[in-house]
Structure formats: structure tokens, C-alpha cells
N, C-alpha and C positions, 0 to 999 in steps of 0.2 A: 503494500500501499503506499502511495507517494503523498507524502505531505505537502501542503501549500507552501509552508515556510520550511526552506531546506537552504542547503549551501552549494547547490548544484554549479551555479554561475554566479557572477558577480553581482548582478541586479538582484537576485533572490536573497543572495547573502546580506546584502546592504538593507534590503526590506526586512529580514529575518531580525537581524541585529536593532533595527529601528523599533520594532514591536517589541522586542525584548526588553528595550530600555523603558518603553512607556506602559507597559503592562506587566500584571503580575504572574502571567503564565510562563516565566522564565525558566522554571525547573523542568518542565515537560520538553522544552526546547534543549535543555542541557543535556537531559538523558536520550534524546534523539541524536543530539550531536556525538556524544559519546559513543553511540553504536554504529557510526558510520563505516563504512569500508572504502567507499569509492563512488564516483559518479554513476549514478542510475544502477547502483547495487543494493540489494536488501540490506537492512540493518541486522547487526549481530548485538545482542543485549550486552552492554558494558564491555566492549572490546577495547575501549581507549579510555580508562578512568582518569588519566592525567588531563584530558581536555576539560573536566570541570574546574580545574584552576583557572583556566581562561575565561570560561562563563562567569564564575564567581567574582573574578578580579573585574570584568566588564561591568558587572551589575554595579559593583561597589564604586567603580569611577563614574559610571553614568549617573548614579544616585546623588552623588557629590556634586556634579557639574549641575544637574538639574535643580538640586537644592539651592545650590550659589546663584544660579541665574534668578529663582524666585526671590531669594532675600535680597539681591540686588535690585530687582524691580520694585519690591516693598521700601527699600529704604530710600530709593529714587522718588518714589512718589511721596514718601513722607516729606522729604525735604522741600519738595516743590509746594506741597500744601502749607509747609510752615511759613515758607516767604510769602 
């Protein structure tokens, strides 16, 4: 079964990473990524557990980035209203 979110080509990979950064379903995608064997090949459960480090690091970095953007917008709006 082929999932819509995959890493088979660069466009799908970018869309998958974007969806992982803004949604809470990143764990499912992590397990699917850990089971990949190659382009258009079926997944094998847990064949690459070291890939979980990439996914967890990616989620942490994206979370901090999005949080910093949000805080920056709030502070900028506060200073504008103060003036």
C-alpha cells in the first residue's frame, strides 16, 4: 500500500516534511520512514531504527522555529500597540 506522504521524490519529501512540522501525526510518518527500503519498494517494519533520530531532531527544531516566530509576532504587535 502506497501512502500519499512519502519520500519517493523531492516534491513528496518536501510536502511530507511540511505536513510533519504543522501536524501531530509525525509519529506515524516516522515509523513509515524507518521501514523504507527504497523507491517503490514495500516497507519492512523497523528496518532502519537510526532514522528516528532524524525525525525527532526535525520535530524539535521545527517546534522551536515555529514557537520563535509566534513569540516574535506577539512581541512586535505588543510594541506597536504600546506606541
